[in-house]
N, CA, C and O atoms as a GROMACS GRO file, in nm:
protein
  232
    1UNK      N    1  -4.179  -6.284  -6.853
    1UNK     CA    2  -4.224  -6.373  -6.748
    1UNK      C    3  -4.190  -6.311  -6.612
    1UNK      O    4  -4.090  -6.242  -6.596
    2UNK      N    5  -4.276  -6.339  -6.516
    2UNK     CA    6  -4.263  -6.280  -6.383
    2UNK      C    7  -4.248  -6.390  -6.279
    2UNK      O    8  -4.322  -6.488  -6.279
    3UNK      N    9  -4.149  -6.373  -6.191
    3UNK     CA   10  -4.130  -6.467  -6.081
    3UNK      C   11  -4.201  -6.411  -5.958
    3UNK      O   12  -4.167  -6.302  -5.911
    4UNK      N   13  -4.297  -6.483  -5.908
    4UNK     CA   14  -4.371  -6.440  -5.790
    4UNK      C   15  -4.314  -6.505  -5.665
    4UNK      O   16  -4.236  -6.601  -5.673
    5UNK      N   17  -4.352  -6.453  -5.551
    5UNK     CA   18  -4.318  -6.514  -5.423
    5UNK      C   19  -4.446  -6.526  -5.340
    5UNK      O   20  -4.541  -6.450  -5.358
    6UNK      N   21  -4.445  -6.622  -5.251
    6UNK     CA   22  -4.557  -6.640  -5.159
    6UNK      C   23  -4.503  -6.626  -5.017
    6UNK      O   24  -4.408  -6.694  -4.980
    7UNK      N   25  -4.563  -6.538  -4.938
    7UNK     CA   26  -4.526  -6.520  -4.799
    7UNK      C   27  -4.586  -6.636  -4.720
    7UNK      O   28  -4.708  -6.642  -4.701
    8UNK      N   29  -4.502  -6.727  -4.676
    8UNK     CA   30  -4.550  -6.847  -4.608
    8UNK      C   31  -4.618  -6.816  -4.475
    8UNK      O   32  -4.698  -6.896  -4.427
    9UNK      N   33  -4.587  -6.703  -4.415
    9UNK     CA   34  -4.651  -6.666  -4.289
    9UNK      C   35  -4.791  -6.608  -4.310
    9UNK      O   36  -4.874  -6.609  -4.219
   10UNK      N   37  -4.817  -6.557  -4.430
   10UNK     CA   38  -4.947  -6.499  -4.462
   10UNK      C   39  -5.040  -6.599  -4.530
   10UNK      O   40  -5.161  -6.594  -4.509
   11UNK      N   41  -4.984  -6.688  -4.611
   11UNK     CA   42  -5.064  -6.786  -4.686
   11UNK      C   43  -5.149  -6.871  -4.592
   11UNK      O   44  -5.100  -6.920  -4.490
   12UNK      N   45  -5.277  -6.886  -4.629
   12UNK     CA   46  -5.368  -6.970  -4.549
   12UNK      C   47  -5.397  -7.103  -4.618
   12UNK      O   48  -5.475  -7.183  -4.567
   13UNK      N   49  -5.336  -7.126  -4.732
   13UNK     CA   50  -5.354  -7.252  -4.803
   13UNK      C   51  -5.492  -7.271  -4.864
   13UNK      O   52  -5.541  -7.383  -4.873
   14UNK      N   53  -5.555  -7.162  -4.906
   14UNK     CA   54  -5.690  -7.171  -4.961
   14UNK      C   55  -5.695  -7.246  -5.094
   14UNK      O   56  -5.797  -7.306  -5.128
   15UNK      N   57  -5.585  -7.242  -5.168
   15UNK     CA   58  -5.575  -7.316  -5.294
   15UNK      C   59  -5.620  -7.244  -5.418
   15UNK      O   60  -5.619  -7.303  -5.526
   16UNK      N   61  -5.659  -7.118  -5.408
   16UNK     CA   62  -5.704  -7.045  -5.526
   16UNK      C   63  -5.592  -7.035  -5.630
   16UNK      O   64  -5.616  -7.058  -5.748
   17UNK      N   65  -5.473  -7.001  -5.587
   17UNK     CA   66  -5.361  -6.988  -5.683
   17UNK      C   67  -5.325  -7.125  -5.742
   17UNK      O   68  -5.300  -7.135  -5.862
   18UNK      N   69  -5.322  -7.227  -5.660
   18UNK     CA   70  -5.288  -7.361  -5.708
   18UNK      C   71  -5.394  -7.411  -5.807
   18UNK      O   72  -5.360  -7.470  -5.909
   19UNK      N   73  -5.519  -7.387  -5.776
   19UNK     CA   74  -5.627  -7.430  -5.864
   19UNK      C   75  -5.633  -7.354  -5.995
   19UNK      O   76  -5.669  -7.410  -6.098
   20UNK      N   77  -5.598  -7.227  -5.991
   20UNK     CA   78  -5.604  -7.143  -6.110
   20UNK      C   79  -5.478  -7.155  -6.194
   20UNK      O   80  -5.486  -7.160  -6.317
   21UNK      N   81  -5.363  -7.160  -6.130
   21UNK     CA   82  -5.233  -7.163  -6.200
   21UNK      C   83  -5.150  -7.281  -6.150
   21UNK      O   84  -5.047  -7.263  -6.086
   22UNK      N   85  -5.198  -7.401  -6.181
   22UNK     CA   86  -5.132  -7.522  -6.129
   22UNK      C   87  -4.995  -7.547  -6.189
   22UNK      O   88  -4.921  -7.632  -6.140
   23UNK      N   89  -4.959  -7.475  -6.294
   23UNK     CA   90  -4.824  -7.489  -6.349
   23UNK      C   91  -4.726  -7.396  -6.279
   23UNK      O   92  -4.605  -7.408  -6.297
   24UNK      N   93  -4.777  -7.302  -6.199
   24UNK     CA   94  -4.691  -7.204  -6.133
   24UNK      C   95  -4.688  -7.218  -5.980
   24UNK      O   96  -4.593  -7.174  -5.916
   25UNK      N   97  -4.791  -7.281  -5.923
   25UNK     CA   98  -4.798  -7.297  -5.778
   25UNK      C   99  -4.829  -7.442  -5.743
   25UNK      O  100  -4.894  -7.513  -5.819
   26UNK      N  101  -4.781  -7.483  -5.625
   26UNK     CA  102  -4.820  -7.611  -5.569
   26UNK      C  103  -4.818  -7.597  -5.417
   26UNK      O  104  -4.768  -7.497  -5.365
   27UNK      N  105  -4.872  -7.696  -5.347
   27UNK     CA  106  -4.870  -7.694  -5.202
   27UNK      C  107  -4.743  -7.758  -5.149
   27UNK      O  108  -4.694  -7.857  -5.205
   28UNK      N  109  -4.690  -7.702  -5.041
   28UNK     CA  110  -4.576  -7.764  -4.975
   28UNK      C  111  -4.628  -7.864  -4.871
   28UNK      O  112  -4.749  -7.886  -4.863
   29UNK      N  113  -4.542  -7.921  -4.794
   29UNK     CA  114  -4.581  -8.020  -4.695
   29UNK      C  115  -4.668  -7.966  -4.584
   29UNK      O  116  -4.735  -8.043  -4.514
   30UNK      N  117  -4.669  -7.834  -4.566
   30UNK     CA  118  -4.752  -7.771  -4.463
   30UNK      C  119  -4.884  -7.721  -4.518
   30UNK      O  120  -4.962  -7.657  -4.446
   31UNK      N  121  -4.911  -7.749  -4.647
   31UNK     CA  122  -5.036  -7.704  -4.708
   31UNK      C  123  -5.035  -7.559  -4.750
   31UNK      O  124  -5.141  -7.501  -4.775
   32UNK      N  125  -4.918  -7.499  -4.760
   32UNK     CA  126  -4.905  -7.360  -4.805
   32UNK      C  127  -4.861  -7.359  -4.951
   32UNK      O  128  -4.794  -7.452  -4.996
   33UNK      N  129  -4.898  -7.256  -5.023
   33UNK     CA  130  -4.860  -7.243  -5.164
   33UNK      C  131  -4.713  -7.205  -5.177
   33UNK      O  132  -4.660  -7.126  -5.099
   34UNK      N  133  -4.649  -7.263  -5.277
   34UNK     CA  134  -4.512  -7.226  -5.314
   34UNK      C  135  -4.508  -7.208  -5.465
   34UNK      O  136  -4.584  -7.270  -5.539
   35UNK      N  137  -4.417  -7.122  -5.510
   35UNK     CA  138  -4.402  -7.095  -5.653
   35UNK      C  139  -4.310  -7.200  -5.714
   35UNK      O  140  -4.202  -7.228  -5.660
   36UNK      N  141  -4.353  -7.258  -5.827
   36UNK     CA  142  -4.271  -7.357  -5.895
   36UNK      C  143  -4.228  -7.313  -6.034
   36UNK      O  144  -4.138  -7.373  -6.094
   37UNK      N  145  -4.290  -7.208  -6.088
   37UNK     CA  146  -4.248  -7.154  -6.217
   37UNK      C  147  -4.302  -7.012  -6.235
   37UNK      O  148  -4.389  -6.967  -6.159
   38UNK      N  149  -4.251  -6.944  -6.335
   38UNK     CA  150  -4.290  -6.806  -6.364
   38UNK      C  151  -4.425  -6.802  -6.436
   38UNK      O  152  -4.470  -6.901  -6.494
   39UNK      N  153  -4.487  -6.685  -6.431
   39UNK     CA  154  -4.612  -6.659  -6.503
   39UNK      C  155  -4.593  -6.540  -6.596
   39UNK      O  156  -4.504  -6.457  -6.574
   40UNK      N  157  -4.676  -6.531  -6.699
   40UNK     CA  158  -4.675  -6.411  -6.782
   40UNK      C  159  -4.730  -6.295  -6.699
   40UNK      O  160  -4.794  -6.317  -6.596
   41UNK      N  161  -4.706  -6.174  -6.743
   41UNK     CA  162  -4.741  -6.054  -6.666
   41UNK      C  163  -4.889  -6.050  -6.627
   41UNK      O  164  -4.921  -6.023  -6.512
   42UNK      N  165  -4.977  -6.076  -6.721
   42UNK     CA  166  -5.121  -6.069  -6.692
   42UNK      C  167  -5.163  -6.174  -6.590
   42UNK      O  168  -5.241  -6.144  -6.499
   43UNK      N  169  -5.113  -6.294  -6.603
   43UNK     CA  170  -5.147  -6.401  -6.508
   43UNK      C  171  -5.089  -6.371  -6.370
   43UNK      O  172  -5.153  -6.399  -6.269
   44UNK      N  173  -4.969  -6.316  -6.367
   44UNK     CA  174  -4.907  -6.280  -6.239
   44UNK      C  175  -4.990  -6.175  -6.167
   44UNK      O  176  -5.015  -6.186  -6.047
   45UNK      N  177  -5.033  -6.074  -6.240
   45UNK     CA  178  -5.116  -5.970  -6.180
   45UNK      C  179  -5.248  -6.028  -6.130
   45UNK      O  180  -5.297  -5.987  -6.024
   46UNK      N  181  -5.306  -6.122  -6.204
   46UNK     CA  182  -5.430  -6.187  -6.164
   46UNK      C  183  -5.411  -6.267  -6.036
   46UNK      O  184  -5.493  -6.259  -5.944
   47UNK      N  185  -5.303  -6.343  -6.028
   47UNK     CA  186  -5.275  -6.423  -5.909
   47UNK      C  187  -5.258  -6.333  -5.787
   47UNK      O  188  -5.310  -6.363  -5.679
   48UNK      N  189  -5.185  -6.223  -5.803
   48UNK     CA  190  -5.165  -6.128  -5.693
   48UNK      C  191  -5.298  -6.069  -5.648
   48UNK      O  192  -5.327  -6.065  -5.529
   49UNK      N  193  -5.377  -6.024  -5.744
   49UNK     CA  194  -5.505  -5.958  -5.713
   49UNK      C  195  -5.606  -6.052  -5.649
   49UNK      O  196  -5.688  -6.008  -5.569
   50UNK      N  197  -5.601  -6.180  -5.683
   50UNK     CA  198  -5.702  -6.273  -5.635
   50UNK      C  199  -5.667  -6.347  -5.507
   50UNK      O  200  -5.751  -6.418  -5.452
   51UNK      N  201  -5.545  -6.332  -5.458
   51UNK     CA  202  -5.511  -6.396  -5.330
   51UNK      C  203  -5.590  -6.328  -5.219
   51UNK      O  204  -5.575  -6.207  -5.198
   52UNK      N  205  -5.672  -6.402  -5.147
   52UNK     CA  206  -5.760  -6.338  -5.047
   52UNK      C  207  -5.687  -6.278  -4.928
   52UNK      O  208  -5.744  -6.195  -4.857
   53UNK      N  209  -5.563  -6.317  -4.905
   53UNK     CA  210  -5.489  -6.261  -4.791
   53UNK      C  211  -5.367  -6.181  -4.833
   53UNK      O  212  -5.290  -6.138  -4.747
   54UNK      N  213  -5.347  -6.161  -4.963
   54UNK     CA  214  -5.236  -6.081  -5.011
   54UNK      C  215  -5.099  -6.144  -4.990
   54UNK      O  216  -5.000  -6.073  -4.969
   55UNK      N  217  -5.093  -6.277  -4.996
   55UNK     CA  218  -4.967  -6.347  -4.972
   55UNK      C  219  -4.876  -6.353  -5.093
   55UNK      O  220  -4.757  -6.385  -5.080
   56UNK      N  221  -4.928  -6.323  -5.212
   56UNK     CA  222  -4.851  -6.333  -5.335
   56UNK      C  223  -4.801  -6.196  -5.377
   56UNK      O  224  -4.876  -6.098  -5.376
   57UNK      N  225  -4.674  -6.189  -5.414
   57UNK     CA  226  -4.616  -6.063  -5.460
   57UNK      C  227  -4.508  -6.088  -5.563
   57UNK      O  228  -4.466  -6.202  -5.585
   58UNK      N  229  -4.463  -5.978  -5.627
   58UNK     CA  230  -4.355  -5.986  -5.725
   58UNK      C  231  -4.222  -5.979  -5.652
   58UNK      O  232  -4.117  -5.984  -5.715
   0.00000   0.00000   0.00000
C-alpha cells in the first residue's frame, strides 16, 4: 500500500481523485483534496498520473 500526499497549494479542487478514489481522498473545508487512506501501487500511480495539476505525489 502507498501513502500519497496532496500539495494543498497546487490542488485546484477539481475532484477527479475524490470521484475516482473516494476511499482514499476527500475534500477539506477549503474544497481541496486530502488523503484519508492508502492506495495499492497501481491505483496510486493512476491517481498521480491523472491529477491535472500534478498535486498528488508519493
